[in-house]
N, C-alpha and C positions, 0 to 999 in steps of 0.2 A: 504494500500500500504506500509505503514511503517512497519507493522508486516511482510508482505511478504518479504520486502527487508532485514530486520534484520534477520529474521528466516531462510529463504532459502538461502539468499546471504552468510550468515556466515557458515551454515552447509554444503552447497554444496561444499565449498572450501575443506572440509575434506572428502567428500563422492564421488566426481565425478570420482576419479581415481580407484574406486572399482565398478563402474557401468558397465553394459554390453556394451553400445554403445558409451560412451563418447569418447574413443580413436579412434573409427571409424570416428566420425565427426571431431575430431582434425586432423586425417590423411587427410581427404578431404580438410580441411582448409589449411593444409600445402601444398597440391598440388597447390591450388590457390595462395598461398604465393610465391611459386616457379615459377609458370607458369600460369598466369591468363587466357590467351587466348588459351592455348593448352589443349584440353580436354583429351588427351591420357596420361596415366600414366603406365609406364613399371614396377612399383615396386610390383604389385600384379598380380597373375594369368598369368604371362608372358605377361601382358599388358591388360588393360581394359579402358573403356571410362567413364569418370566421368559425362558425360551427362546422365548417368543412374540414377542420384539422383538430385533433385532440389537444386540449389546452394546457395540461398540467405544467409542462416545462416552460411554456410561455408565461403562464401565470406566476410561477415561482420567480422567473426572471424579472417580471414586472414588479413584484413585491420587493425584490432586492434592489431594483433600479431606483427605488425611492431613496435608498441610502447611498448607493455607490455609482449610480448611472447605468445605462443600458449595457454598454460594452463591458464594463467590469463585472456587472452582474452575470453576463453571459459566460465570461471566462470562469467566474466562480462556480457557476452551475456545471461547467464542463469538468472542472476538477472534482467536484462532488460526485458526478456521475461516473467518472473513471474509478473512484474509490469503490463505489457500489458495484461496478462491473468486475473489478478484481476480486472482491469478496464473493460475488456470484460465480466467477470462474473457479475459485477454490472449492466452494461448496458443491458445485456441479461435478467437478472432477472427482470428488470423493465418492460419487456413485459408481465410478468405473475403475478406480485405481486406489493406491494406498495414500494415506494422508501426506507422506513425505513426497511422493510423486505429485500429489495435488498442489503442494507448495511450489514445485518447479513449474507446474501448469499456470499458477497464478503469476509467477514471474514472467513466463512466456506471454501471458495475456497483455502485459505491459508493452510488449514489442511486437505483438501479432500484427502482421502486415495489414490485414483487413480492418482491424480496429484503428491502427494508425492512419490508414487511408480514410476511413469513415470520419475520423475526428479532424485530422489536419488538412485533408484535401476537400472533403465534402461538408464538414461542419454539421453533421447530422446528429445533434444532441438528442432529439426525441427518439430516433432509432436506437441509439446507444442506451438511453434510459429504458426503453422498452425491453431490449435484450437483457439488460442488467437485472431488471425486475423478474423477467422470466427465469433466468438462471438461478436467482435466489429462491424462486417459488418451486422449482423442480424438486429439490430435496424434501420440501414439505409435502408435495404431492406424493412422492415415493413413500414417505413415512405414513401418510394417511392410508394409502393403499396397502401397505404392509401390516400396520399395527392397528389401524382403525380408530385412532384416538382423535376425538372431535377437535381438539385444540389444533392439530396439524391441518385439518380442513380449514379452520379459521385463518391460520397463518398463510396457507397457500392462497386462499381466496382474497385475503386482504392485500397480499403482495401483487397478485395478478390484477387486482383493481387499480393499483398505482400504475402498473404497466399499460393497461388498456386506456387509461386517461392520458398516457404519455404518447403511445404509438399503437393504435389499434391493430394495424396490419401485422405487427410482430406477434401480438397475442393471438390473433385469429389463426395465422399460419402456424404459430407455435403450438396450438392445440394438436395439429396433425404431425408436425415434424419433431417436436420436442416432448410434449406432454404424453402423447399416446405411446411413444417408445419407452418412456420412463414408467408409465403404468404397466406396460408389458414386462419391463424389468422387475417390477415389484411382484408380479404374478409368478415369474420364473423363479425369483429368489424364494418365494413362499413354497413353491414345489420342491426346490432343493432342500429347504429347511425341513420339510416334512419327510424327506427321504434319508435324512442323515442317520447314521448309526451311532454317532458319538454324542454323548451327553455333555453338557457344559454350556456355559452362558456365552462366552465371548469369542470362541474359536470355531464356530459351527460351519457355515456353508462354504466359506471361501476354501478352507483346507479340504473340506469334503469333496468339493467339485474337482479341485486340482489333483487330489490323490486318487480319485475314482473317475477321472475324465473319460477313460476308455470304456467304462461300464455304464456311465450315466447317460440316460436318454430322456428327452422330453417329447412326448407324443402330442399330436394335435388334440387328441381326445383328452389327455391329461390337462393340457393347457386350458381347453374350453371348460372342463369341470372346475378347475381352480378359479377361472374367471367368473363362473356362475357363483361360486362360493363367495366371491368378492362383490356380488351384485349390490349389496347395501352401499359399500364405499363408492362403487362406480356410479350408481344412480344418484347418490347425494352430490357427488362432485359434478356430474353432468347437469344435474338440476340447478347447481349453483352458478353455472356459466351464464345463463340469462341475467342473473343478478349482477354479475360483473358487467355485462354489456349494457345494462340499464344505466350505468354510470355515465355513459356517453349517449344516452337516448336521444338528445337533441340532434346529434350527428345523423342518426338513422332516420329521425323525423325529417330533417332537412333533405336527406337523400331521397326519401320517398315522396315528399310533397313538392320538391323543387328540383326535379332531376335535370341534369345537364348532359345533353348528348353532344359529344364532340369527336372529331376524328382522332385516330391514334397519332401521337407525336413520336417520330422516329427516335430511337434510343440505341446507343452503341451496344448495349448488352444483348440486343436482339440480332446483331450482325453475325455474319459468318466470320469467326476469328481468323480463319485462314485467309479469306479475301481482304478483310479489314484488320490488319495486324495491330493498328493503334487501339482499336476497340478491345481486342484480345489482351493487349498489355494492360489497359486501364481497368477492365472489368473482370479479368480472370487471372492473368499471371501475377499482377501486383498484389491483389488481395490474397491469393494463394501463397505467394512468397515461398518460404522454406517448407511449407506444408507439401508443396508439389514434390520437393526433393525426398520427403519422408513418407510419401503416399503409400508405398508398399507396407510399411509398418502399421499405418493406420488401418488399412484394409485387413491385414492379418489380425489385428486386435478387435475390430468391430464385427468381423464375420466369424463369431464364435457362437456357441449355443446360447450363452448368457446374454451376449450383446447383439443378438440377431436383429432386434427391432431398431436399435440405433444404427446398426450397419445398413439396414434397408433405407432408413431415412437419410443417412449420410450419402449413400450411393445415388439415391434419387435426386438429392439437391445438387450434387456435383454434376450430374447429367443435365439438369435443368439450367444450371449456371453456364453451360456451354453455349446458350443462346441459339442462334441460327446456324451454328457450325454443322449440326446434323438436323434432320427433320424430326427427330424424336421429341424434343421439347414442345414443338407446335402440335404434334399428334397427341401428346399427353395432356396438354393444357387446353387444347382447342384454339382455333384461330383468334377468336375474340379475346380470350384471356391472354394469349400470347402477345397480342398487339397492345394490350393495356398495361400489363405488368412490366416492371423493370426487372429483368432476370438476374441482375447482379446481386439482388437481395438473397437469392438462393446460394450463390457462391459465398456470400458473407455468412449465412447461417451454417453452411458446411464447414467453414473455418472455425466457427464457434464450437461445433461438435468435436472437431479434431483437437481442440486445446488440451483436454485431459490426456490424450494419447501422445501428443507431442511432449507434454510435460513428463509423462512416464518414460518416454524414450530418452530424454536428457537425464532423468534420474538413473536409469539403467546404464547410460553411457558414462556418467560421472561417479556413480557410487555402487552400482550393483553388477549384475552378471555380464552385461556387455563390456564393462570395464575389465572384468577379470578375463573374459574370453579374448579380447583384443590384446591384452598384455601378455597373455599366455601364448597366443599364436603368433603375434607380430612384434611384440615388445612394447616398452614404455613410450618411446617417442612416436611411433605410429598412432598409438592411442591418443596421446596429447595433440598430435597434429589433427586428428579426426575431429575432436571437439573444438579445437581452435578454429578449424576450417568452418564448421557449422556456426560457431559464434560470430565469426567474421562475416559470413554470408548474412546472418540475421542483422548484424549491426549495419552492414552496407545497405540492405534493403530498407531498414528504418530511416537511415540518413537520406537515402535516395528519395523515399516517399515524401518525407518532410520538406525536402528541397526541390521537389519536382516542379513546383511553380517557378523556381528560379531557372531551372534548365529549360523548361518549356512553359512560358507564362500562360496561366489558365484564366487570368483576368486582366483587364487594362490596368495601367499604373494607378496607384492610389490617387483619388481625386479629392481635392479640398472642397467640401460641400458649402462652406460658409458664404462664398460669393453668390451661389445660386439661392441659398436660403434668404439672403438679404434681398436679392432681386424679387423673389416671390412675395416677400413681406411688404415691400414698398409699393406705393401707388396702386394698391389693390390688385396687384397682378394675380393674387390667388383667387380672384373672382372668375378666372378661366382655368381650364384644364391645361396641363402641360404634357410633354413627352420627352423622354431621354433617348439618345442614340449613341451607341458605342460606350455605354457605361458598364456593361456586364452586370453582375449581381450587385454592384454598388448602387444601382438605382433604388434598391430596397432601403438602403441606408439613408438616401436622400428623402424618401417617402416617410421614413420613421421620424424625421426631424421637422416635418412640416405638416400643416393641415391642408395644404394645397392638394388638388386631386390630379391624378394621372389617368390617361386612357389605357395605359399599359399596366403591367403588374408582373409579379414574379412567382405566382402560385397558380398554375394553369388549371388545376382541378376545379377551381371555383369560378372561373370566368364565364360570362354569359354572352358576350358580344359575338354575333354570328360571323363577323369578319375574322374572328380569331378561332372560334370553336369549330369552324368548318375548314380550317387549314391546319396542317401539322406543324404548328409554330408555337414555340414556347413564349417568346417575348418579341414585341415589335422592335425593341432596341437592338437586337442582334439579327434582324431580318435578313441581312445580306448573306448570312451563312445558311439560310434555308431556301435559297433559290427562288423560283417563281412563287412558291407558297408564301415565303416571307415578304418579298418585295411587293407581291400582289396585295397582301393585307396592308402593308405600309402605304402603298399608293392610294388605297381607298380612304384611309384616314387623312392623308395629306390633301387629297383632291376635294373632299367634302368635309372640311374640319368643323363647319358650323353645326353639323349633325351631332357632334360630340362636345361642342363648346371648347374646342381645342384651339388655343391661340399661340402657345409658346412651345418651342422645341429647343432643348439643350443638346447640342451636338458635340461629341468628343471624337468624331470620326469623319474626316473630310470626304470619305466615300459617298456619303449621303448628300453632300452639298448640291450636286447637279439636280438630283430629284427634288430637293426642296426648292431650289431656285425656279426650275421650269414648271413646278406645280403652283407657283404664285406666292411663295414665301419670300420674306426679305430678312436680311441680317439686321439685327438691332445693335448689338455690341459684342465685343469679346471681353469676357470677364477676366478678373485677375488670375484665375486658375487656368486660363487658356481655353475655356469652354466658349463656343460661339452660340449666342442666343439668336434664334430665328423667330419671327412672328408672322402671323397671317392677319392681314388687315380685315376689318369689317366682320369680325366674328362676335356674335352676341355673348354677353356674360351668362354665367350659370344662373338658372332661376333660383329664387329664394327657397323654394320647396322642391326637393329632389325625391324621385321615386325610390322606394326601398321595399324589400321583402320583409314583412313583419313576421316574427315568430310569436307564438303565445307567450304571455308573461311568465307562466310557470316554466317554460323552456329556458327563458333567459335566466331566471333565478337558479334553476337546476344547473345550467351550464356554469354559472358563476360560483356555485357553492360545492357541488358534489366532487369535483376533482380534488380540491384542497381537503375536503372532508375525508375522502378516501385515503389520502396521505396521512392525515392525523389518526385515522382508525388503524392503519397499518403500523404506524409507530407505536400506538397504544397496545395493540395485540402482540407485536413482535418484540417489544422492548420493555415497556412499562409493566405489563402483566407478568412476563417472565421474570423480570427483576423482583417483582413483589412476591411471587411464589418461591423464588430462591431464598429470599429473606425469611419467609415462613417455613423454609425447609420442606416444601411440598414437592415430592418426587413423582407426581402423577404424570409428568410429561417425559420422563426418562424412558428410553427404549434401547434396543441393541444396535441402533444405527451407527454409533461411533465404534468402529472396529479397526484396530491397528494391525490386524493379522491377515490382511488381504495378500494372498500369494499370487504373484504374476507368473503365468505359464512360461516355461523356458522356450527359447527359440531353437529350431532345428538347424543343422548344418546347411541344408538347402535354402532355408530362409535367409541365413547370413549371406550366402552366395548370391541369391536373387537381389537382396537389398543392396549389396555392394555393387552388383552389376547395374542396377537401376540408377544409383547415385552417380556411378562413373559415367553412364550414358548421358544423364542430364547435365552433369558438369562439363562433359566433353562437347555436347551440342551447344550449350550456352557459351562456353569459351570460344568455340569455333565461330559462332555468330558474332561475338564481340570482337574477336581478333580480325575477322573478315571486314567488319565495319570500320575498325580502326585503321587497317592497312589498305583498304580499298582506295584506289586513286581514280579520280575522274579523267586523268590524263592518259588512261590506258588505251582508249580507242576514240575515233572521231565522234561517234554518236554519244558517248558518255560525256565528253567535254562540252558538246553543244547542249545536251540536256542539263548539265550542271550549270552552264551559263544562264540558261533561261530560268532555272529555279532561283538563282541568285538575283536576277533582275526582277522576277516576280515578287520576291520578298524584300526587295529594295536593299539587298546586300551588295552595294555597288563596289565596295572594296574587294569582295570575293569575286564578283563578275570581272573586275579589271584583271585579276590574276590569271584568267583564262585566255587573255590576249597574248599573241606572240611577243616575247620579250624584246626582240631587237627592233621591231617596227612600231610597237605601240607607243602612243604619246605618254607623257607623264600623267600620273594619276590626277594631279591637280588640274591639268588641262582637260583630261577626259571628264572629270567630275563637273567642272565649270560648264563645259559644252552640253553635258547631259542635263544639268540643272535648268538650262534655259529652254529645254524641249518640254512643251506643255501640251495638254490635250486630254480627251476623255480616256484614251488608251494609256498614255504615258503616266497620267497622274491618278486615275480613278478606276483602273482595270485590274482584274485578277485573272491569272492564267487558269483556264478550265481544262483544256485538252491540247495535246501537241502531237504531231506526227512528223518524224524525222526520217528523211531518206538521203542516202549518200551516193555520190558518183565518184568513182576513182579517176583521178587525173594522172597521177603516177604513184609510185610506192610511198612517197612522202607528202602527197597532197591529195585532198579530197574536197569535193563540193557538197556541202550539206544544204539540203532544201528543207525548210521548216514551215509547216502549215500549222499555225497556232490559233486557238479559239480563246478569245478574251471576253470576260463578262464585265459589264459595267452597270451602274444603277439604271441606265436608261435604254441601252441597246446592247446587242451582241455583235462582236466584230471578229472577222476572220482575217488573218494577216498571212502573207506569204513572203518569206525572206530567204535569201541565199547567203551562205557564209563559206568562206574558204578556210579549210582546216589544214594545218601544216604540221609536220613532225620535226621537232627540234630536240636533239640529244635524247631520243627515246621517248619523248613526251609529245602529246598532241595539243596544239594551241589553235585558237581562232584568230584570224587576221582582224585587227580592230576595225570597226565600221567607220565610214567617213561621215562627218557632220557637215551640215550646210553652213559654210563660213561667209556667205554673202552678207553684206551690210547695207543698210539704206543709204541713199546719197546725202540725206540731210544729217548734219551733226546735231542740231538742236531743233526740236519740234515744239511749236506753240499751238495751243488750242483754247478757245474761250469756252467756259463751262457755265451751265446754269446752276446756281447754288441757292438753296432755299432753307429756311428755318421757321418752323411754326412755334412761336413763343406764347401764343394765346393771351388770355387776359387774367388768368388766375394768379393770385398772390401766393408768395411762399407760405406754406402752412400745411396743416393736415386735412383741410376740408376737401371733399371730393370735387370733381370737375363741375363747374357751374354751367347752366344752360347757355349763357352767352359766350362761353368759351368754346363751344362746339362749332366747328367750321362747316360751311355748306358743302354738300357733295358736288363733285363736278358733274356737269350735264353731259349725257351721252345721247347719241342718236343711232338707233339700229337701222342701218340702211337697207338691208335685205336679209332674208333667212328662208330656208326651205328644209323640209324633211325629205331625205333621199334614202333610197335603198340600193346598196351596192353589194352585189352578190347576195348574201343572206343577212346582211347587217343594216340595221336602221341607224341613221346618223342625221344630226341637225348641223347644217353648215350655214354660214352667213357672214355678215360684215357689219362692223359698227365704227363710229367715229367719236372721238372726244371733242365735243364742240365747245368746251370750256377753255378758260385761259390758264388753267393750272394742269400740271401733269396728273394723271389719274392711275390709280391701281384698280383694275377691274376684276369683277367676278361675274361670270356668265353662267347662268343655270337654265336648263331646258326641262320642261315637263312634257311628257307624251301622254296622249289621251286616245281612248278607243272610240268606236262609233257611237257609244252610249255616253260619251263625255265623262268617262271614268278615268281618273289619273292612273297610269300604269307604272311610271317610273320617273325619277328625277335624277339628274346628275350634272356636275359642273364640268367646265373645261379643264382638262389636265394639261397636256403638252400642246394641244392643238390651237394655240393662239399666243399672243404676246401679252403678258399680264400688266405691263407698265407702258402706258402710251402717253405721248407728248400732246400738248394742245394742238387741236385740229388734225391730229394723226388718225389715219384709217387703218384698221387691222381686220383681217379675216379670222374666223374661228371655226372649229369643228368640235362637236360634243359627241363622244361615244358613250353608250349606255352599258355600263359594265355590271355584271352580276357577281355575286360571291362565288368564287371557284370552289370546287371539291365538295359541294353540298351533296351531290348524288353519289351513291355508293359505287356506281360504275365509272365515276370520274377517277381514273387511275393516275397515280403520281407519274409524271413523265420521266422522272429520274434524272433529268438534266435541267440545268439552269437556263431560263429563257426570260430575260427581263421584258421582252416585248410580248409575252404571253397575254392574251386578252380573252376574257370569258364573256361571251355575248349574253345579254339579258334574254332570258327565256320568256318571251311575251305570251301570256295566256290568250290574248287576242291581238290581232295586228293593229298597230297604231295608225291613226288616220290624220291626226293633227297635233299641234304642239303649241306651247307658249314659251317665250323667251323672257327671262327675268335677269336683267343686267343691273348691276349697281357698282358704284365707284366711290373711292375716297381719295383725297389728295395724297400724292406720293412724292417723295423727294429723293428716293434712293434708287440705285441701279438703273439710271437713265442713260447709260452709255449708248450712243448711236453712231459712233465714228467707225463703222464697219459696213462694207457694202460688197457688191459683186461687179465683176468686170469680165470681159472676154466670154460672154455667155453665148453658147450655141447648142443646138439640138441635132443629134445625129443618131439614126436608127432607134428612135424613141428613147434616147438617153440624153439627159441633160449634162453638159459639161460646162464648168465655169471656174472662176477663181474668186475666192473670198479675200478681200483686201482690207486691212486694218490701217486706216489713215489717221488714227487718233493717238493718244498718249498713254493708253492702258493696254495691257496684254489680255487678250480674250482667251480664256482657258478652254472653254467648251462652246464652240459656235453651233447654234441650232438654226437650221434653214427651214423657213415656213414656205411651202410651195402651194400657191393658190391657183385654182383653175377657174377661169371666168368664161361664161357663155357669150353668145353674140349680143345679149342685152346688157352685158357688163355686170352680171350678177354672179355671185360665187356659186360655182358648180361643185367643187370638191376641194378639200384641203389635205395636204400631206405634210408630215414632219420627218426630218431626219437630222442626225447629228454628225458633224464632221469629226473625223478621227483625230486630227491634230489641232492644237490651238494655233492662234494667229498672233504673233508678236507685233509690236508697234512698227508701222511702216513696212510691213511684210505681207506676203500673200500666200495662200494655200489653195491647191487645186481641189475640186470636188466633182463628184460624179453621182448621178442619181437616175434610176430607171423610172420613166414616167408612168402614170397610172393607166390601166386598161379599163375602158368604160363599156365593155361588152355587156356586162350584166348591171347596168346602171339605169335607175328610173327615179323620177321625181314623184314622191307620194303626195306632198302637200306644199303649196306655195304660201309662205307666211304673209300676213297682211299687218297693217298698222295696229289692228285690234289684238293681235297676238303678241305684241311687244310691250314690255313693261321696263321702266327705267327708274331705279332708286325707289322701288315700291309703288310707283304710280304709272298709270297708262301712258304710253308714249304719245307725245303731242305731235300730231301730223303736220300742223301748220308751221312748226318751227323751220325756218329756212336753214339749209345746210350751208355753213360758211365755206370759205375757200379751203380746199383740202391741202394738207401738208403731205405731199406724196413721197413716201419713203420706200414704196414698193417698186421694185424693178420689174417692169412688164414688157413682155415680148409677144408678138403675134404668133399664133399657131395655125391659122387658116380658118376659113368660115367665120371670120370676125371674132373668133375665140382668142383668149389671151392666157398667158401664163405669168403669174405674179410671184416674185421671189423676194424674201426678206430674211435677214440674218438677225437673230437675237443672241447676243453673246453673254455668257456667264463669265464674270471676272473672278478668278479664284483668289487673287490677292490684289484687290483694288487699293488705290492710294489711301482712301479714307479709313481703311481698316488696318 
C-alpha cells in the first residue's frame, strides 16, 4: 500500500491532466459541486442528464473540491482508490494462492500494466473504483457461499453497492466473469471438504487435494447436488442483486424513459490487431504487458479442477479482448453488442484475474520451488538473471506506459484556460453557445470552469443532437480525425449556427481555419494563450428559458442521497460493526477462510521446458522487432527514401525531410526552410496525406525516377497530386534530388495600397450596463436581384444573386426555405461555401444553397471508409419541392474585406476553364476560392460552382488554375422566384427600390447564346497584417 501511495499518488499528480478521461470526470464532479440534486446540465450537447453515469466518484470529488479544489480532489481520490485496489488484489489473491504469494500479487498490482494504463493514460477512476470494490467483495461472496453466515452476505452486498454506484458496467459484467466463478469455487471447495479423510481444523482441503490429486474427481452430478445444497445462499444472494441495482435506479429510469439511439462510434479495441498494429499495442499488448510473457503459467494454474471456472472466465475474456482480430468475439457477443462495447475492458478484466497467479509465480521464483529448481539445474547466476530480467521488463513497461504521452502525444499541449474564461465572462459572451476545436479532452476542463454552454461535449453516451448521434463521432472538436462523418457534422453546425445559438469558436488548430472562414465566420482576436477566437455575426442569444428533460423529484433526491448513503453503510458494516464485535470478543464471524497451508502443485519437467520455450520465443520476437526498427534505414532503396520523405513532410518534420536530399547538390537547410516557408496554400498548409502510390523507373544502376501519386485531405476539398523525383545512390545510400522552388520576384520593390479601415465605437459609456437601444446600428440594405429553384441531376438547389445597396460593407447570411405543393415547409438551410459572405457597398454576388441532410441516419448508409470532405448527403424530400423563399439578412462588417485579387488570361478550351489568379495587393492569400457563376441569356444566375485553388497566391504573384465546366444535360428550372418570395432583414423585399450602380467585381466572359460565365476569387488570408 505504501508503494502504491508513493508511486501512483506522486506520479498521477503530473500525468492526470494529459489522460483521456480525467477532465470528463472532473466536469461531472463540478456539476455536483454546483448543483447536487439537479441532474440536468445545459453546458454540453444543448443539455444532457448526468444520471447517465454512476455518480459516487464524482460526488466524492465534488465534496473534496470544496476544501482543496477540483484537481487536487481528483488526485486525492485516485490515491485512495489505488489503496483500495491493492487491498482488493491481496484479498482476491488469497482465494487462489497462499497469503505470502498474495503479498507478491499485491505488489505486482502496483505495477500491473493494465492498471497503470487505466490510471495514467486513461484517467478512469470510476472503472478502477468499480474493480477495487468488486475485488474486495469477492472474498465475502466466497465466505457467504461456503459458510452461510449472514454477516458475509451483508458485507458482500454493501461493498458491491459502492461498486455499482461507482461503475455499473464493472459490477454487471463482474457478476458473470468474477462472481459466478468464485461461487463455483466455493461449491468445489465444499465438495473437497466433504470428501476429506483427515480431521482437523486448519489443514483440510488444500493438503487433501494436492496429496490425492490423482484420485480426486468432481463429477457434474456431484457439483449440481452440492449447488442444490447451497440453494439458500444462492437464492438470497441473487435476490439481493436487484437491491444493489436499485441504488442507481434513476440511471435505469433514464435509460428506459429517454432512450438515445445513436450509431456505433469506431473504437480501436474492435480493430483487427494484425491490420491495425497501433490498436493492438494500445488495447492488448500494453495492458497485457508481462502477463503475455507468463501466459503459459497462468493457463497451467487456472485450468485445474479447482480453478476450472476462473480459467473459463479468464480464457473467454482474453478471447474477447482480441477484438476484431478473429471473428469469434463478434459471433459470441452478437453484432450489436460488439459494435457498442469497448472490448479493451475484457483485456483489463483478464489482467485482473491473472494478478494472483503472477504474484504466485514471482513468489515461487524468488522464495520457493522455482528458485530451488533453477539453482539446482542452472546455478545461482542464471536464477538471478531470470528474475532481474523479469523485473527489468516490468519496470520498463511501467516507465514506458507512464511516459507514452511524451513519446507519442495523446493530447494537445496544455492550454491556459484563463484567457478564454475571461472572454466568456465579459460583455455577456456567455449568452451564446461556444465550440472548441483542437482542444482534445481539455475542452472538458474549460467547461468545468464556466457556466457558458457548448454545443459539443465529451461524454457521447448522453448526447441527443441528431447531427452527432447519427454519425460515428465522439466530439466535434476532433472532427478532422473522423473523416466525412466528423467534418460533415462540423459543417452543419458551422453553416446553420443560429439553430444552436452558436456564436463563438475557440480554435487551437489552424486546420479548421478555411472551413470557418468560407462558412461565414470571422476572426475576433487571438488570445494571450494563442487561441484564435472566431465568431458568427447575427446569431440570436440563448432564450431565457431552455428546454430540459425533467426527472421526478424522488429520482433527483434518490440520485443525490443513495450513492453516498451506500458508502456510509459499507463503512459501517465492514469496519465499525466488526470493530465493535472484536471489542466485545464476539467470534461469530470467524471461519476457516484464513488458511496459511495452501500447497501449490509442483510443476513438471515438460512444463518448465514449455515455459522456457515460450518466454524465449516472445523475447526473441520482441527483440527482433525492436532491433529491426532501430536499425532499419530509409536509405536502403528508392521507394523507402521517397516514402520516408513524404511522411516527414506530412508531419511537418522539415529537418528530417531535408536529410533525404542528396548531400552534394542540396541547398543549405536555412535556404530550403526559408523557401519552403513562403509556399502557402490549402495543400501546403492545411492538408494531411491520406494515401500514396509510388512507382519507380530505373534510369541506371545509381539513378531512379520515382513517380508519386498522393491523395491529400483538407477541410474543404480532396486533392490528388502527381510529382516526379529523381532518386540517386551516393556511397551506398539513396537520396532524393532536392526540388526546385520558384525564385521569381515581382518587378516592384515596394507596393502601396489604400485600404478601407472602419471602427464601430457606438454610443455606450464605459461600464457594466448592457448595450442600449440607440447603440445598435442599422442593418445594411440588401437587394435580391434574382433567384430560382433548379434541379440538376437529382439535386434540388436554390441559386440566385443579391446586391449590397448600402454604403457600408455587409456580412450576409442567406437562408432558403423549400415548400411542397401544399405550402408545407420541407427544409431550411443556409449558404455554406456557395457565395461570398462579406460584400462591399454596391457589390453583387451570386449564391447557391444546397439542402443537406444528416448523413448515416439509415442503417444501410455504410461508412465509406475513406475521407471525403466534399461528401454531400442530399435531403430526402418526402414530396418534391415546388417553390421557395429566400431570407437574407446582413450586419455591418469591417473584417476580411481583402479584394486585391483577380483573374487574368482567362480562356475556355474543351469545356475546361483555364486562367491565372493574380494577387495585386499587399496581403498573401493562403487559400483562394473561385466562385464560378453561370448566367443565362437574360443575365440571371443559372448555376453556381465553387472550387479551391491548390496553392496560395503571394503578393504581386500569380497562380494558374484549371476547372472543368458544368454539364447541364440533366438541368431544369423548377420555380422562378419573384419579389414576393424574397425577404431582407426580416421584412419583405421592397420592389420599388431602385438598384444603384453596380460595383462589378465579377469577371464575365461570353459562352455563346448570350450566356455568360462569371468568375470571382474570395481569398482567405491565413496571416493577415491585422492579426
